[in-house]
N, CA, C and O of each residue as an XYZ file, in Angstrom:
628
protein
N      18.091     -9.338    -32.729
C      17.133     -8.406    -33.279
C      16.094     -8.049    -32.214
O      15.445     -8.932    -31.654
N      15.944     -6.780    -31.943
C      15.031     -6.302    -30.907
C      13.684     -5.960    -31.533
O      13.592     -5.041    -32.348
N      12.647     -6.690    -31.159
C      11.319     -6.482    -31.728
C      10.345     -5.907    -30.699
O       9.207     -6.366    -30.606
N      10.778     -4.909    -29.925
C       9.874     -4.321    -28.939
C       8.854     -3.434    -29.655
O       9.188     -2.726    -30.605
N       7.620     -3.485    -29.191
C       6.538     -2.737    -29.821
C       6.716     -1.248    -29.546
O       7.096     -0.850    -28.445
N       6.441     -0.445    -30.541
C       6.475      1.003    -30.365
C       5.044      1.526    -30.401
O       4.170      0.925    -31.025
N       4.815      2.639    -29.734
C       3.474      3.202    -29.608
C       3.474      4.653    -30.045
O       4.442      5.381    -29.824
N       2.375      5.069    -30.671
C       2.193      6.491    -30.914
C       1.691      7.093    -29.599
O       1.322      6.364    -28.677
N       1.680      8.394    -29.520
C       1.207      9.058    -28.302
C      -0.256      8.706    -28.048
O      -0.643      8.456    -26.906
N      -1.073      8.685    -29.106
C      -2.499      8.356    -28.940
C      -2.693      6.918    -28.468
O      -3.522      6.659    -27.595
N      -1.935      5.982    -29.035
C      -2.046      4.583    -28.619
C      -1.631      4.432    -27.152
O      -2.306      3.764    -26.369
N      -0.524      5.055    -26.803
C      -0.030      4.969    -25.423
C      -1.040      5.602    -24.463
O      -1.281      5.088    -23.371
N      -1.619      6.715    -24.886
C      -2.607      7.409    -24.050
C      -3.815      6.500    -23.802
O      -4.288      6.399    -22.670
N      -4.311      5.851    -24.833
C      -5.453      4.933    -24.685
C      -5.097      3.758    -23.773
O      -5.893      3.368    -22.919
N      -3.903      3.199    -23.954
C      -3.486      2.071    -23.110
C      -3.398      2.494    -21.649
O      -3.803      1.746    -20.760
N      -2.875      3.682    -21.399
C      -2.745      4.143    -20.022
C      -4.086      4.554    -19.428
O      -4.276      4.451    -18.216
N      -5.010      5.013    -20.246
C      -6.363      5.265    -19.736
C      -6.972      3.956    -19.246
O      -7.580      3.911    -18.177
N      -6.808      2.895    -20.027
C      -7.315      1.584    -19.614
C      -6.584      1.089    -18.371
O      -7.202      0.532    -17.464
N      -5.281      1.290    -18.330
C      -4.440      0.869    -17.200
C      -4.913      1.544    -15.910
O      -5.000      0.900    -14.865
N      -5.216      2.832    -15.986
C      -5.658      3.581    -14.807
C      -7.121      3.318    -14.467
O      -7.507      3.386    -13.300
N      -7.937      3.019    -15.475
C      -9.355      2.765    -15.227
C      -9.552      1.397    -14.558
O     -10.490      1.214    -13.782
N      -8.681      0.455    -14.856
C      -8.788     -0.885    -14.293
C      -8.600     -0.883    -12.787
O      -9.287     -1.609    -12.067
N      -7.661     -0.058    -12.307
C      -7.319     -0.021    -10.885
C      -6.663      1.322    -10.597
O      -6.008      1.895    -11.468
N      -6.835      1.823     -9.386
C      -6.184      3.082     -9.017
C      -4.667      2.944     -9.164
O      -4.092      1.925     -8.779
N      -4.030      3.962     -9.715
C      -2.578      3.944     -9.920
C      -1.979      5.228     -9.362
O      -2.644      6.260     -9.281
N      -0.708      5.141     -8.979
C       0.009      6.340     -8.546
C       0.885      6.821     -9.702
O       1.061      6.112    -10.692
N       1.428      8.020     -9.570
C       2.277      8.589    -10.619
C       3.465      7.696    -10.918
O       3.847      7.524    -12.076
N       4.042      7.134     -9.881
C       5.237      6.306    -10.073
C       4.936      5.090    -10.951
O       5.735      4.748    -11.823
N       3.802      4.441    -10.733
C       3.426      3.270    -11.537
C       3.182      3.659    -12.992
O       3.596      2.948    -13.907
N       2.513      4.781    -13.200
C       2.217      5.237    -14.554
C       3.507      5.631    -15.273
O       3.699      5.303    -16.444
N       4.380      6.331    -14.567
C       5.661      6.729    -15.160
C       6.481      5.499    -15.531
O       7.097      5.456    -16.595
N       6.489      4.501    -14.653
C       7.227      3.267    -14.934
C       6.643      2.567    -16.162
O       7.386      2.046    -16.994
N       5.329      2.556    -16.273
C       4.676      1.936    -17.435
C       5.097      2.662    -18.716
O       5.358      2.029    -19.739
N       5.160      3.993    -18.649
C       5.578      4.767    -19.823
C       7.041      4.485    -20.174
O       7.383      4.405    -21.354
N       7.908      4.335    -19.170
C       9.297      3.961    -19.425
C       9.353      2.596    -20.100
O      10.097      2.397    -21.061
N       8.564      1.664    -19.592
C       8.540      0.316    -20.162
C       8.061      0.328    -21.613
O       8.468     -0.505    -22.423
N       7.190      1.286    -21.924
C       6.692      1.410    -23.305
C       7.680      2.185    -24.178
O       7.438      2.392    -25.367
N       8.794      2.610    -23.579
C       9.862      3.344    -24.272
C       9.378      4.662    -24.901
O       9.748      5.004    -26.025
N       8.553      5.383    -24.154
C       8.063      6.679    -24.616
C       9.109      7.754    -24.313
O       9.818      7.669    -23.310
N       9.201      8.750    -25.168
C      10.160      9.833    -24.954
C       9.634     10.751    -23.848
O       8.431     10.765    -23.586
N      10.514     11.519    -23.194
C      10.082     12.351    -22.058
C       8.931     13.316    -22.375
O       8.034     13.487    -21.549
N       8.939     13.948    -23.553
C       7.874     14.885    -23.901
C       6.526     14.161    -23.995
O       5.502     14.674    -23.545
N       6.542     12.978    -24.580
C       5.300     12.201    -24.696
C       4.830     11.744    -23.320
O       3.632     11.767    -23.038
N       5.761     11.328    -22.458
C       5.397     10.912    -21.096
C       4.702     12.054    -20.366
O       3.656     11.865    -19.746
N       5.298     13.239    -20.449
C       4.710     14.396    -19.771
C       3.327     14.716    -20.320
O       2.399     14.994    -19.560
N       3.192     14.676    -21.629
C       1.910     14.976    -22.269
C       0.839     13.979    -21.830
O      -0.292     14.372    -21.544
N       1.183     12.709    -21.776
C       0.223     11.669    -21.392
C      -0.161     11.805    -19.917
O      -1.333     11.658    -19.569
N       0.807     12.082    -19.055
C       0.507     12.238    -17.624
C      -0.408     13.442    -17.397
O      -1.338     13.371    -16.593
N      -0.151     14.539    -18.096
C      -1.022     15.717    -17.976
C      -2.444     15.370    -18.423
O      -3.418     15.761    -17.779
N      -2.553     14.639    -19.522
C      -3.879     14.215    -20.015
C      -4.600     13.358    -18.969
O      -5.784     13.563    -18.700
N      -3.880     12.403    -18.384
C      -4.483     11.515    -17.380
C      -4.937     12.300    -16.148
O      -5.986     12.006    -15.575
N      -4.155     13.287    -15.746
C      -4.528     14.122    -14.600
C      -5.754     14.973    -14.917
O      -6.672     15.080    -14.105
N      -5.761     15.578    -16.107
C      -6.873     16.451    -16.487
C      -8.195     15.689    -16.603
O      -9.256     16.224    -16.283
N      -8.122     14.446    -17.059
C      -9.336     13.657    -17.247
C      -9.621     12.750    -16.048
O     -10.447     11.841    -16.129
N      -8.935     13.005    -14.947
C      -9.167     12.338    -13.665
C      -8.947     10.819    -13.694
O      -9.557     10.085    -12.916
N      -8.078     10.359    -14.587
C      -7.684      8.953    -14.561
C      -6.639      8.733    -13.473
O      -6.508      7.636    -12.929
N      -5.907      9.786    -13.171
C      -4.798      9.706    -12.230
C      -5.039     10.715    -11.117
O      -5.155     11.915    -11.367
N      -5.113     10.213     -9.874
C      -5.361     11.073     -8.728
C      -4.652     10.447     -7.525
O      -5.059      9.393     -7.035
N      -3.603     11.098     -7.060
C      -2.778     10.540     -5.978
C      -3.563     10.365     -4.677
O      -3.397      9.360     -3.985
N      -4.409     11.329     -4.345
C      -5.170     11.236     -3.087
C      -6.127     10.052     -3.137
O      -6.230      9.283     -2.181
N      -6.820      9.915     -4.251
C      -7.754      8.798     -4.413
C      -7.004      7.464     -4.361
O      -7.479      6.498     -3.765
N      -5.825      7.424     -4.994
C      -5.004      6.212     -4.963
C      -4.609      5.872     -3.528
O      -4.750      4.727     -3.098
N      -4.113      6.864     -2.787
C      -3.634      6.630     -1.417
C      -4.765      6.130     -0.527
O      -4.567      5.211      0.267
N      -5.945      6.727     -0.652
C      -7.084      6.297      0.167
C      -7.494      4.866     -0.168
O      -7.747      4.064      0.731
N      -7.560      4.549     -1.441
C      -7.942      3.194     -1.862
C      -6.894      2.173     -1.413
O      -7.236      1.074     -0.977
N      -5.631      2.543     -1.524
C      -4.530      1.659     -1.120
C      -4.634      1.339      0.372
O      -4.550      0.178      0.774
N      -4.817      2.372      1.179
C      -4.901      2.195      2.631
C      -6.110      1.337      2.999
O      -5.985      0.398      3.786
N      -7.266      1.646      2.443
C      -8.472      0.862      2.752
C      -8.289     -0.598      2.373
O      -8.613     -1.489      3.158
N      -7.777     -0.847      1.189
C      -7.623     -2.212      0.700
C      -6.613     -3.020      1.482
O      -6.906     -4.142      1.894
N      -5.430     -2.474      1.693
C      -4.380     -3.220      2.398
C      -4.743     -3.439      3.864
O      -4.396     -4.470      4.441
N      -5.436     -2.479      4.469
C      -5.851     -2.657      5.862
C      -6.919     -3.743      5.958
O      -6.843     -4.625      6.812
N      -7.904     -3.672      5.086
C      -9.034     -4.593      5.152
C      -8.633     -6.010      4.732
O      -9.056     -6.978      5.365
N      -7.838     -6.145      3.693
C      -7.524     -7.468      3.160
C      -6.277     -8.083      3.789
O      -6.291     -9.241      4.206
N      -5.193     -7.298      3.854
C      -3.933     -7.857      4.364
C      -3.705     -7.590      5.846
O      -2.749     -8.094      6.434
N      -4.592     -6.791      6.451
C      -4.510     -6.472      7.883
C      -3.200     -5.779      8.249
O      -2.591     -6.083      9.276
N      -2.770     -4.837      7.392
C      -1.551     -4.089      7.671
C      -1.842     -2.977      8.673
O      -2.933     -2.406      8.687
N      -0.838     -2.675      9.519
C      -0.935     -1.569     10.454
C      -0.508     -0.266      9.795
O      -0.043     -0.255      8.655
N      -0.670      0.820     10.519
C      -0.384      2.148      9.958
C       1.085      2.332      9.589
O       1.396      3.020      8.617
N       1.992      1.724     10.356
C       3.424      1.860     10.054
C       3.740      1.284      8.677
O       4.434      1.917      7.881
N       3.238      0.096      8.400
C       3.499     -0.575      7.121
C       2.829      0.186      5.976
O       3.417      0.352      4.908
N       1.609      0.641      6.202
C       0.899      1.399      5.173
C       1.669      2.665      4.803
O       1.816      3.002      3.628
N       2.153      3.351      5.826
C       2.912      4.572      5.608
C       4.194      4.286      4.820
O       4.524      5.013      3.883
N       4.901      3.243      5.195
C       6.142      2.863      4.514
C       5.887      2.531      3.042
O       6.623      2.979      2.162
N       4.849      1.750      2.785
C       4.549      1.350      1.405
C       4.131      2.547      0.550
O       4.483      2.617     -0.628
N       3.387      3.486      1.130
C       3.010      4.678      0.379
C       4.237      5.553      0.089
O       4.331      6.155     -0.981
N       5.168      5.623      1.033
C       6.397      6.385      0.781
C       7.203      5.747     -0.342
O       7.818      6.448     -1.145
N       7.199      4.415     -0.396
C       7.893      3.723     -1.489
C       7.293      4.062     -2.845
O       7.967      3.980     -3.872
N       6.028      4.442     -2.841
C       5.364      4.808     -4.082
C       5.419      6.318     -4.326
O       4.709      6.846     -5.182
N       6.269      7.001     -3.564
C       6.500      8.440     -3.702
C       5.251      9.295     -3.466
O       5.052     10.314     -4.128
N       4.425      8.873     -2.529
C       3.259      9.672     -2.133
C       3.728     10.623     -1.031
O       4.446     10.210     -0.120
N       3.323     11.904     -1.113
C       3.824     12.861     -0.119
C       3.145     12.676      1.236
O       2.072     12.081      1.336
N       3.787     13.194      2.264
C       3.347     12.974      3.651
C       1.952     13.519      3.939
O       1.211     12.934      4.730
N       1.588     14.625      3.310
C       0.256     15.191      3.519
C      -0.816     14.217      3.039
O      -1.806     13.989      3.733
N      -0.621     13.650      1.865
C      -1.591     12.692      1.330
C      -1.608     11.410      2.155
O      -2.660     10.793      2.325
N      -0.453     11.009      2.665
C      -0.388      9.811      3.513
C      -1.227     10.029      4.768
O      -1.985      9.148      5.175
N      -1.091     11.202      5.379
C      -1.860     11.516      6.591
C      -3.360     11.512      6.295
O      -4.150     10.999      7.088
N      -3.749     12.080      5.161
C      -5.169     12.103      4.778
C      -5.674     10.680      4.570
O      -6.768     10.329      5.010
N      -4.867      9.866      3.897
C      -5.274      8.486      3.599
C      -5.399      7.658      4.876
O      -6.317      6.846      4.992
N      -4.495      7.848      5.829
C      -4.542      7.063      7.059
C      -5.773      7.392      7.906
O      -6.183      6.594      8.749
N      -6.363      8.574      7.677
C      -7.595      8.924      8.389
C      -8.781      8.102      7.897
O      -9.838      8.103      8.528
N      -8.614      7.403      6.778
C      -9.665      6.535      6.244
C      -9.954      5.365      7.181
O     -11.044      4.792      7.149
N      -8.975      5.012      8.017
C      -9.142      3.876      8.922
C      -9.797      4.353     10.210
O      -9.278      5.237     10.892
N     -10.929      3.767     10.534
C     -11.641      4.087     11.768
C     -10.857      3.511     12.954
O     -10.412      2.364     12.898
N     -10.684      4.294     14.022
C      -9.900      3.842     15.179
C     -10.467      2.577     15.811
O      -9.713      1.690     16.210
N     -11.787      2.489     15.904
C     -12.410      1.309     16.507
C     -12.090      0.072     15.676
O     -11.717     -0.966     16.223
N     -12.237      0.180     14.345
C     -11.913     -0.942     13.455
C     -10.439     -1.299     13.562
O     -10.072     -2.474     13.528
N      -9.596     -0.279     13.692
C      -8.152     -0.489     13.754
C      -7.795     -1.354     14.969
O      -7.068     -2.339     14.846
N      -8.310     -0.980     16.125
C      -7.986     -1.729     17.344
C      -8.654     -3.104     17.371
O      -8.070     -4.070     17.862
N      -9.870     -3.192     16.846
C     -10.537     -4.498     16.767
C      -9.752     -5.447     15.865
O      -9.553     -6.614     16.201
N      -9.313     -4.939     14.729
C      -8.541     -5.753     13.792
C      -7.228     -6.193     14.429
O      -6.828     -7.352     14.317
N      -6.565     -5.257     15.095
C      -5.306     -5.586     15.761
C      -5.505     -6.684     16.800
O      -4.755     -7.659     16.829
N      -6.507     -6.526     17.648
C      -6.756     -7.508     18.712
C      -7.109     -8.874     18.150
O      -6.593     -9.888     18.620
N      -7.973     -8.916     17.159
C      -8.359    -10.224     16.605
C      -7.181    -10.879     15.894
O      -7.003    -12.093     15.992
N      -6.376    -10.096     15.182
C      -5.197    -10.631     14.487
C      -4.192    -11.187     15.488
O      -3.659    -12.280     15.296
N      -3.932    -10.433     16.561
C      -2.973    -10.868     17.579
C      -3.451    -12.134     18.274
O      -2.669    -13.062     18.480
N      -4.724    -12.180     18.636
C      -5.248    -13.354     19.339
C      -5.273    -14.582     18.439
O      -4.977    -15.690     18.887
N      -5.627    -14.387     17.168
C      -5.655    -15.503     16.224
C      -4.243    -16.065     16.019
O      -4.054    -17.281     15.995
N      -3.266    -15.187     15.872
C      -1.880    -15.639     15.693
C      -1.371    -16.310     16.960
O      -0.676    -17.323     16.885
N      -1.705    -15.763     18.114
C      -1.261    -16.337     19.391
C      -1.732    -17.784     19.524
O      -0.989    -18.639     20.006
N      -2.963    -18.056     19.099
C      -3.511    -19.412     19.178
C      -2.745    -20.400     18.298
O      -2.693    -21.589     18.612
N      -2.155    -19.930     17.215
C      -1.474    -20.831     16.273
C      -0.010    -21.073     16.617
O       0.609    -21.980     16.061
N       0.558    -20.275     17.529
C       1.974    -20.436     17.873
C       2.140    -21.668     18.756
O       1.502    -21.784     19.802
N       3.008    -22.593     18.323
C       3.164    -23.877     19.015
C       4.409    -23.946     19.906
O       4.652    -24.975     20.537
N       5.190    -22.885     19.969
C       6.429    -22.907     20.765
C       6.112    -23.148     22.243
O       5.133    -22.624     22.775
N       6.950    -23.943     22.890
C       6.720    -24.252     24.306
C       7.331    -23.183     25.219
O       6.812    -22.924     26.305
N       8.395    -22.586     24.796
C       9.094    -21.553     25.558
C       8.329    -20.222     25.433
O       7.992    -19.807     24.324
N       8.060    -19.563     26.552
C       7.287    -18.310     26.506
C       8.042    -17.201     25.773
O       7.429    -16.379     25.092
N       9.369    -17.176     25.910
C      10.160    -16.163     25.193
C      10.025    -16.334     23.689
O       9.890    -15.353     22.958
N      10.060    -17.582     23.223
C       9.913    -17.843     21.786
C       8.519    -17.453     21.316
O       8.367    -16.922     20.216
N       7.496    -17.709     22.132
C       6.131    -17.317     21.796
C       6.036    -15.805     21.647
O       5.472    -15.289     20.682
N       6.604    -15.109     22.629
C       6.594    -13.640     22.597
C       7.278    -13.116     21.341
O       6.761    -12.230     20.660
N       8.448    -13.677     21.045
C       9.208    -13.223     19.875
C       8.448    -13.480     18.581
O       8.379    -12.608     17.716
N       7.881    -14.669     18.449
C       7.140    -14.991     17.222
C       5.944    -14.067     17.039
O       5.688    -13.583     15.937
N       5.222    -13.829     18.110
C       4.060    -12.948     18.017
C       4.491    -11.514     17.702
O       3.884    -10.848     16.863
N       5.532    -11.048     18.373
C       6.024     -9.685     18.133
C       6.513     -9.541     16.688
O       6.177     -8.566     16.016
N       7.295    -10.494     16.215
C       7.801    -10.429     14.839
C       6.653    -10.382     13.832
O       6.677     -9.601     12.880
N       5.664    -11.219     14.056
C       4.512    -11.288     13.153
C       3.791     -9.941     13.080
O       3.505     -9.440     11.992
N       3.503     -9.364     14.240
C       2.735     -8.114     14.284
C       3.560     -6.912     13.818
O       3.042     -6.030     13.133
N       4.834     -6.878     14.188
C       5.675     -5.757     13.772
C       5.914     -5.777     12.266
O       5.964     -4.721     11.635
N       6.060     -6.957     11.688
C       6.257     -7.074     10.240
C       5.058     -6.501      9.491
O       5.213     -5.914      8.420
N       3.887     -6.669     10.042
C       2.679     -6.168      9.411
C       2.436     -4.694      9.699
O       1.420     -4.140      9.279
N       3.356     -4.057     10.407
C       3.298     -2.614     10.561
C       2.480     -2.098     11.721
O       2.085     -0.932     11.725
N       2.217     -2.932     12.699
C       1.478     -2.454     13.870
C       2.450     -1.745     14.803
O       3.614     -2.134     14.898
N       1.989     -0.719     15.484
C       2.829      0.102     16.346
C       3.401     -0.742     17.485
O       2.711     -1.593     18.047
N       4.657     -0.498     17.816
C       5.350     -1.325     18.804
C       4.706     -1.249     20.185
O       4.661     -2.257     20.890
N       4.207     -0.083     20.588
C       3.581     -0.006     21.915
C       2.321     -0.879     21.979
O       2.040     -1.485     23.012
N       1.565     -0.943     20.878
C       0.393     -1.826     20.846
C       0.814     -3.292     20.915
O       0.216     -4.091     21.636
N       1.840     -3.625     20.163
C       2.311     -5.015     20.091
C       2.774     -5.490     21.465
O       2.363     -6.552     21.932
N       3.632     -4.699     22.109
C       4.187     -5.149     23.386
C       3.144     -5.156     24.506
O       3.199     -6.001     25.400
N       2.192     -4.214     24.459
C       1.098     -4.251     25.445
C       0.255     -5.511     25.260
O      -0.145     -6.148     26.235
N      -0.008     -5.863     24.014
C      -0.818     -7.052     23.742
C      -0.073     -8.320     24.139
O      -0.689     -9.264     24.634
N       1.238     -8.360     23.933
C       2.029     -9.540     24.325
C       2.004     -9.689     25.845
O       1.878    -10.800     26.359
N       2.123     -8.577     26.560
C       2.049     -8.641     28.031
C       0.685     -9.135     28.500
O       0.579     -9.840     29.504
N      -0.352     -8.758     27.763
C      -1.708     -9.181     28.108
C      -1.904    -10.685     27.839
O      -2.476    -11.399     28.664
N      -1.422    -11.156     26.676
C      -1.640    -12.559     26.287
C      -0.675    -13.526     26.967
O      -1.056    -14.649     27.296
N       0.563    -13.105     27.179
C       1.589    -13.976     27.784
C       2.118    -13.297     29.043
O       3.111    -12.571     28.981
N       1.467    -13.523     30.183
C       1.888    -12.833     31.413
C       3.247    -13.321     31.912
O       3.738    -12.840     32.933
């Protein structure tokens, strides 16, 4: 026996207003939430239009907040940020606008401090293994390869 809760359009609309007010959301997350609530396509469209009109849902605002937060907290580079935004179906124009939120000076300072901090923790005795571990760490976090390899040459001559 399937006892999944059903929602009226008004109930679903109120729940999604709260969902979007709690934290910035993208269209993909909201659409997925509506699918999970088993709303019919007409109701989904109506609710999304309502959220857009009342400014609960704004892709540009979401992209900017996402970039600022992930850069500041998780120390992600621009490559990773761009990839994650594409996974959330954000268009390239908005991605470019959002990436401008990161100040270049902060970007390079963060990169340098992250690389130096990680370099200090690597215990490998072989220089090749040190280089690989540092490169893997920085590339996984989305830092540009030219920055990574220049920094490795600087830290491990």
